[in-house]
C-alpha positions in Angstrom: 50.7 -30.9 5.6 49.3 -31.9 2.2 47.4 -29.2 0.3 45.7 -30.3 -2.9 46.2 -27.5 -5.4 44.8 -29.1 -8.6 43.6 -32.6 -9.5 46.8 -33.2 -11.4 49.3 -32.8 -8.5 49.8 -32.1 -4.9 52.4 -30.1 -3.1 53.5 -32.0 0.0 55.2 -29.2 1.9 53.5 -25.9 0.8 54.1 -23.2 3.3 53.3 -19.5 3.4 55.1 -16.5 5.0 54.6 -12.8 5.0 58.0 -11.5 6.0 60.7 -11.3 3.3 64.2 -12.7 4.0 67.4 -11.1 2.9 67.9 -13.9 0.3 64.5 -13.1 -1.3 65.5 -10.3 -3.8 67.7 -12.7 -5.8 64.9 -15.3 -5.7 62.3 -12.8 -6.8 64.6 -11.7 -9.7 64.8 -15.3 -10.8 61.1 -16.2 -10.5 60.0 -13.0 -12.3 62.6 -13.3 -15.0 61.8 -16.9 -15.8 58.1 -16.1 -16.6 59.3 -14.5 -19.8 56.7 -11.7 -19.5 58.6 -8.9 -17.9 61.3 -6.4 -19.1 64.5 -5.9 -17.3 63.1 -2.6 -15.9 60.0 -4.4 -14.6 62.2 -7.2 -13.0 64.2 -4.5 -11.3 61.1 -3.0 -9.9 60.0 -6.3 -8.4 63.3 -6.7 -6.7 63.3 -3.1 -5.6 59.9 -3.5 -3.8 61.1 -6.5 -1.7 64.4 -4.6 -1.0 62.4 -1.6 0.2 60.4 -3.8 2.5 63.5 -5.3 3.9 65.1 -1.9 4.6 62.0 0.0 5.8 59.7 -2.7 7.2 56.0 -2.1 7.0 56.6 1.6 6.7 57.5 0.9 3.1 53.8 0.3 2.3 54.7 -3.0 0.6 53.4 -6.3 2.0 54.1 -9.8 0.8 52.8 -13.3 0.8 55.2 -16.0 -0.3 54.3 -19.5 -1.2 57.2 -22.0 -0.7 57.9 -25.6 -1.2 60.9 -26.9 0.7 62.2 -23.3 1.2 61.9 -22.5 -2.5 59.7 -19.6 -3.5 57.2 -20.9 -6.0 54.9 -17.9 -6.0 54.3 -14.6 -4.3 52.2 -11.5 -4.1 53.1 -7.9 -3.3 50.4 -5.6 -2.3 49.8 -2.4 -0.3 47.4 0.4 0.6 47.0 3.1 -2.0 48.3 6.4 -0.4 45.6 9.0 0.0 42.7 6.5 0.0 40.6 5.3 2.9 40.5 1.5 2.1 41.9 0.9 -1.4 44.8 -1.5 -2.0 47.0 -2.2 -5.0 48.0 -5.7 -6.0 51.4 -4.8 -7.4 52.6 -8.3 -8.2 51.3 -11.8 -8.4 53.8 -14.2 -9.8 53.9 -18.0 -9.9 57.0 -20.0 -10.9 56.4 -21.1 -14.5 56.7 -24.8 -13.4 53.7 -24.3 -11.1 51.5 -22.2 -13.3 48.0 -23.6 -13.9 48.3 -25.4 -10.6 46.0 -23.3 -8.5 48.8 -21.6 -6.5 48.0 -18.2 -8.1 44.4 -18.6 -7.1 45.3 -19.6 -3.5 47.8 -16.7 -3.2 45.2 -14.3 -4.5 42.5 -15.5 -2.1 45.0 -15.3 0.8 46.0 -11.8 -0.2 42.4 -10.7 -0.4 41.9 -12.0 3.1 45.0 -10.1 4.3 43.8 -6.9 2.7 40.4 -7.3 4.4 42.1 -7.8 7.8 44.1 -4.5 7.1 40.8 -2.7 6.5 40.9 -2.8 2.7 37.6 -2.9 0.7 38.9 -2.8 -2.8 41.9 -4.4 -4.5 43.2 -3.0 -7.8 45.4 -4.8 -10.2 46.8 -3.5 -13.5 48.2 -5.2 -16.5 49.2 -4.6 -20.1 46.7 -4.8 -22.9 49.2 -6.7 -25.0 48.0 -10.1 -26.4 50.6 -12.0 -24.4 48.9 -10.8 -21.2 45.5 -12.3 -22.0 46.1 -15.2 -19.6 46.7 -12.7 -16.9 43.5 -10.8 -17.7 41.6 -14.1 -17.8 43.0 -15.0 -14.4 41.8 -11.7 -12.9 38.3 -12.2 -14.4 38.1 -15.7 -13.1 39.0 -14.4 -9.7 36.1 -12.0 -9.7 37.9 -8.8 -10.8 36.2 -6.6 -13.4 37.8 -4.2 -15.8 37.5 -0.7 -14.4 39.6 1.3 -16.8 41.6 1.2 -20.0 44.4 3.7 -20.6 45.3 3.6 -24.3 49.1 3.6 -25.1 50.0 3.9 -21.4 53.1 1.7 -21.4 54.0 2.3 -25.0 52.3 2.7 -28.4 49.8 -0.1 -28.7 50.4 -1.2 -25.1 47.6 0.1 -22.9 47.1 -0.3 -19.2 44.0 -2.2 -18.0 43.0 -1.7 -14.4 41.0 -4.4 -12.7 39.2 -4.0 -9.4 37.6 -6.4 -6.9 35.5 -5.6 -3.8 37.0 -7.6 -1.0 34.5 -6.9 1.8 
């Protein structure tokens, strides 16, 4: 199957899956590390979430969507229901291999994740990111995808590093 992602290139064998494999934690560590955006602690959290899903299944509350080309993960999302809410979901991670950024894969993963959230009864999807300048492309991505800034928590992660929470209705 050929799926055009952007006018500049096509991915011949792009496939998607929801269930993580036991080989995925190492692959997630690599893809998240190579973005150059995340601390070692954050990378560890990304790996921990997929490991929890592998050990606990859906009971973990973490759901995944993996985009692959020839069995190589080139992007993924991790999302799940917000405990104690009726229909709110968190988008914990959306990561695209740096070689495929700006290709439309992130957009496609986000749209497919929104669809999965809707099918699970979700009505709102929350995403958070840093207020640091390096995360402006991330914030621009969320805005382009129809999210709006719902909250700013000053100095949340560290001094001069606030938390910006975006939300999108997915009904």
